[in-house]
C-alpha positions as CSV (number, residue, x, y, z in Angstrom):
1,X,-162.1,13.7,242.8
2,X,-164.7,10.7,242.2
3,X,-163.3,7.9,241.4
4,X,-164.9,4.5,239.6
5,X,-163.5,0.9,239.8
6,X,-164.5,-1.9,237.9
7,X,-163.2,-4.7,239.4
8,X,-163.5,-8.2,237.3
9,X,-161.8,-11.2,239.1
10,X,-159.1,-12.9,235.8
11,X,-156.2,-10.3,235.8
12,X,-156.6,-10.4,240.0
13,X,-153.7,-11.3,241.5
14,X,-152.9,-14.2,242.3
15,X,-156.0,-15.7,240.3
16,X,-154.5,-18.3,237.8
17,X,-157.1,-20.6,236.2
18,X,-161.4,-21.6,237.1
19,X,-160.8,-22.2,239.8
20,X,-160.5,-19.1,241.5
21,X,-163.5,-17.8,239.7
22,X,-166.3,-20.0,238.9
23,X,-169.0,-19.3,242.0
24,X,-171.1,-23.3,241.6
25,X,-167.5,-25.1,240.3
26,X,-164.1,-23.4,241.7
27,X,-162.5,-25.0,244.6
28,X,-160.4,-22.0,244.3
29,X,-163.8,-19.8,244.8
30,X,-163.2,-18.5,248.5
31,X,-159.5,-18.0,247.9
32,X,-160.0,-15.9,244.6
33,X,-163.1,-13.4,246.8
34,X,-160.2,-13.1,249.0
35,X,-157.9,-11.9,246.6
36,X,-159.9,-9.5,244.8
37,X,-161.3,-7.6,247.5
38,X,-157.5,-7.6,248.8
39,X,-156.8,-6.5,245.6
40,X,-159.3,-3.3,245.5
41,X,-158.6,-2.3,249.0
42,X,-155.0,-1.3,248.0
43,X,-156.8,0.8,245.2
44,X,-158.3,2.5,247.4
45,X,-155.9,3.0,250.3
46,X,-153.3,4.8,248.1
47,X,-156.3,6.2,246.3
48,X,-157.7,7.8,250.0
49,X,-153.9,8.9,250.5
50,X,-154.1,10.8,247.5
51,X,-157.2,12.4,248.2
52,X,-160.1,11.1,246.7
53,X,-163.6,11.5,247.7
54,X,-166.3,9.6,246.9
55,X,-164.5,6.0,245.4
56,X,-167.6,3.6,244.0
57,X,-166.5,-0.2,243.6
58,X,-169.0,-2.3,240.8
59,X,-168.4,-6.1,241.1
60,X,-167.9,-6.7,237.5
61,X,-167.8,-10.5,237.8
62,X,-170.0,-13.3,236.8
63,X,-173.0,-12.5,239.1
64,X,-171.3,-9.8,240.7
65,X,-171.6,-10.4,244.2
66,X,-167.6,-11.5,244.8
67,X,-166.1,-8.8,246.4
68,X,-166.4,-10.2,250.1
69,X,-169.0,-6.3,251.2
70,X,-167.2,-7.1,255.4
71,X,-164.3,-6.7,254.2
72,X,-164.0,-3.6,251.4
73,X,-162.1,-0.7,252.5
74,X,-165.1,1.8,254.1
75,X,-164.6,4.9,252.9
76,X,-165.4,3.0,249.7
77,X,-169.3,2.3,248.2
78,X,-169.6,-1.0,246.5
79,X,-172.3,-2.1,243.4
80,X,-173.2,-5.6,243.5
81,X,-175.0,-7.9,242.0
82,X,-177.0,-8.6,238.7
83,X,-178.9,-8.2,236.6
84,X,-178.2,-4.3,235.4
85,X,-178.1,-2.7,232.6
86,X,-175.2,-2.0,232.1
87,X,-173.4,-4.6,233.9
88,X,-169.2,-3.3,234.9
89,X,-169.8,-0.1,234.0
90,X,-173.9,0.2,236.4
91,X,-173.1,3.5,238.4
92,X,-171.0,5.2,236.3
93,X,-171.9,9.0,234.9
94,X,-170.0,12.1,233.8
95,X,-170.1,13.6,237.7
96,X,-167.1,10.5,237.9
97,X,-163.3,12.3,236.8
98,X,-162.0,8.9,236.6
99,X,-162.6,5.2,236.0
100,X,-160.1,2.1,237.1
101,X,-160.2,-1.4,235.8
102,X,-159.1,-3.4,237.9
103,X,-158.3,-7.3,237.7
104,X,-158.8,-7.5,233.9
105,X,-158.0,-9.3,231.2
106,X,-157.3,-9.8,227.7
107,X,-159.8,-9.6,225.0
108,X,-160.9,-13.9,223.2
109,X,-158.6,-15.4,221.0
110,X,-155.5,-13.8,221.5
111,X,-153.0,-15.0,225.0
112,X,-153.1,-13.6,228.2
113,X,-155.0,-15.8,232.0
114,X,-158.6,-16.7,231.4
115,X,-158.7,-14.6,228.2
116,X,-162.1,-14.1,226.3
117,X,-164.2,-10.5,225.8
118,X,-167.7,-10.8,228.3
119,X,-169.0,-14.5,226.9
120,X,-168.0,-17.3,225.2
121,X,-169.7,-17.2,222.4
122,X,-168.2,-14.2,221.5
123,X,-165.6,-14.4,219.1
124,X,-165.1,-11.2,218.1
125,X,-166.5,-7.7,219.2
126,X,-165.7,-4.9,217.2
127,X,-166.2,-1.6,217.0
128,X,-166.4,0.7,214.6
129,X,-164.5,-1.8,213.0
130,X,-162.0,-2.3,215.4
131,X,-161.3,-5.1,217.8
132,X,-162.6,-4.7,220.9
133,X,-162.5,-7.2,224.5
134,X,-164.0,-6.5,227.2
135,X,-161.7,-3.5,228.5
136,X,-161.3,-1.9,225.2
137,X,-165.6,-1.7,225.1
138,X,-166.0,-0.6,228.2
139,X,-163.6,2.2,227.8
140,X,-165.8,3.6,224.9
141,X,-168.0,3.5,227.2
142,X,-166.6,5.2,230.0
143,X,-165.2,7.9,226.5
144,X,-169.4,9.1,226.0
145,X,-169.8,10.6,229.6
146,X,-165.8,12.4,229.4
147,X,-164.5,9.6,231.4
148,X,-161.1,8.5,231.6
149,X,-159.7,4.9,232.4
150,X,-156.4,5.8,234.1
151,X,-155.1,2.9,235.6
152,X,-156.0,-1.2,234.9
153,X,-154.2,-4.3,236.5
154,X,-154.2,-7.5,235.4
155,X,-151.4,-9.4,233.4
156,X,-149.2,-7.8,230.9
157,X,-150.8,-9.2,228.1
158,X,-153.3,-6.4,229.8
159,X,-151.2,-4.2,230.0
160,X,-150.3,-3.6,226.3
161,X,-153.4,-4.4,224.9
162,X,-154.6,-0.8,227.1
163,X,-151.5,1.2,226.3
164,X,-152.2,0.0,222.6
165,X,-155.6,2.3,222.4
166,X,-155.5,4.2,225.5
167,X,-151.6,6.7,225.5
168,X,-150.3,7.1,228.6
169,X,-152.7,4.4,231.1
170,X,-150.6,3.3,234.2
171,X,-150.2,-0.8,234.1
172,X,-150.4,-2.7,237.1
173,X,-148.8,-5.6,236.2
174,X,-148.8,-8.7,239.1
175,X,-148.4,-11.5,237.1
176,X,-147.0,-12.6,233.6
177,X,-148.5,-15.4,231.8
178,X,-147.6,-18.0,231.3
179,X,-150.3,-19.9,228.9
180,X,-153.8,-18.9,229.7
181,X,-154.1,-20.6,232.6
182,X,-150.9,-20.1,234.0
183,X,-149.1,-17.4,234.7
184,X,-145.8,-16.0,237.8
185,X,-147.3,-14.5,240.2
186,X,-146.2,-11.3,242.3
187,X,-146.7,-12.1,245.9
188,X,-149.5,-10.8,247.7
189,X,-147.0,-7.3,249.5
190,X,-145.5,-7.2,245.6
191,X,-148.6,-6.5,244.3
192,X,-150.3,-4.8,247.0
193,X,-147.1,-2.2,246.5
194,X,-147.5,-2.3,242.8
195,X,-150.9,-1.8,242.9
196,X,-150.3,1.2,244.7
197,X,-147.6,2.7,243.3
198,X,-149.7,3.0,240.5
199,X,-152.7,4.2,241.0
200,X,-150.5,7.1,242.9
201,X,-148.9,7.1,239.5
202,X,-152.2,7.4,237.2
203,X,-153.7,10.2,239.9
204,X,-151.2,12.1,239.1
205,X,-152.1,11.7,235.2
206,X,-156.2,12.1,235.4
207,X,-155.1,15.9,233.8
208,X,-153.4,13.9,230.7
209,X,-155.1,10.8,229.8
210,X,-157.8,11.2,227.8
211,X,-161.6,9.4,227.4
212,X,-161.4,7.2,224.5
213,X,-163.2,8.7,222.1
214,X,-163.9,6.7,218.9
215,X,-166.1,8.5,215.6
216,X,-170.0,8.2,216.1
217,X,-171.8,7.0,215.1
218,X,-170.8,4.5,216.4
219,X,-171.1,0.5,214.8
220,X,-170.8,-1.7,217.1
221,X,-170.3,-5.6,215.1
222,X,-170.2,-9.0,217.1
223,X,-168.8,-12.3,215.3
224,X,-170.2,-15.6,217.2
225,X,-168.4,-18.5,217.3
226,X,-171.3,-20.2,215.2
227,X,-174.0,-19.0,212.9
228,X,-176.9,-20.5,214.9
229,X,-175.8,-18.2,217.8
230,X,-175.7,-14.6,215.3
231,X,-179.6,-15.6,213.9
232,X,-180.6,-16.0,217.6
233,X,-178.9,-12.2,217.9
234,X,-180.2,-11.1,215.3
235,X,-183.6,-11.1,216.8
236,X,-182.6,-7.8,218.3
237,X,-184.0,-5.0,216.8
238,X,-182.3,-3.0,214.7
239,X,-179.5,-5.6,214.4
240,X,-177.9,-6.5,210.6
241,X,-177.0,-10.2,209.9
242,X,-174.1,-10.4,207.4
243,X,-174.0,-14.5,206.6
244,X,-171.1,-14.5,204.8
245,X,-169.0,-13.8,208.0
246,X,-171.3,-14.1,210.8
247,X,-171.6,-10.7,212.4
248,X,-174.4,-9.7,213.8
249,X,-173.9,-5.4,213.6
250,X,-176.2,-2.2,214.9
251,X,-175.4,1.6,215.2
252,X,-176.7,2.6,218.8
253,X,-177.3,6.1,219.0
254,X,-175.6,6.5,222.8
255,X,-173.9,4.3,225.2
256,X,-177.0,3.4,227.2
257,X,-178.1,1.2,224.0
258,X,-174.3,0.8,222.7
259,X,-174.5,-1.5,226.5
260,X,-177.6,-2.8,226.6
261,X,-178.1,-4.0,223.0
262,X,-174.6,-5.7,223.1
263,X,-176.2,-7.5,226.5
264,X,-179.5,-8.5,224.5
265,X,-177.4,-10.3,221.6
266,X,-175.4,-11.8,224.1
267,X,-178.0,-13.5,225.9
268,X,-179.9,-14.5,223.0
269,X,-176.6,-16.0,221.5
270,X,-176.5,-18.3,224.9
271,X,-179.7,-19.8,223.9
272,X,-178.2,-21.4,220.4
273,X,-176.6,-24.8,220.8
274,X,-174.1,-26.3,218.8
275,X,-175.5,-29.1,218.5
């Protein structure tokens, strides 16, 4: 059993606001890194107990240098640092049996702890006309390799968002959202137990959960926060800009072009000033 873990930070146990996730100004960032590493270790330990033979952990938050390498389970490999062509999904290929998304969050504009989609410039992201957040986008990328996403951990609302996209996915709910920056959190011990239990459940269902597959050719569309961002994003070759909706779209030929084009559009858009 070969397992890929994409580990974000906003949905990690005990994390409720930006003080835990901002490397530059987060007063609780050191604690957030520890919590993130502990969540990853809980999943790794349970997966090894189940019989996983190879585990790759992709640090998938911000600069992607958050997980404490020296504290990570010694039988897992860590992919850290940026930039990466395929960001949160770097390292995944069709040799993996399953992917787990740990510490994930809901998409931009809806309730959930620290909800957003990739960047503050994104208002909505769509694949084939269906709105997706980071969970959905990354699950489509995995699906193009034929790899099912079998587990997500985070708050109760990412559990609902993921279940709407992938029937049968296991959901480790480590906190219940009260507001975007407030949650009722399980204790460390309870969260670890939840992560371990749901990891083993997910591994028992790997053959039942289907990869998330959208009809090809794919269409990626991003609605930006303001027109200046959309104008910058539309400089990416092969994109189309609808000035009526503020949406920039393209038709990527494969999962690699899907991810790289999304990153290029968002990076360019981030350079547009609001005033």
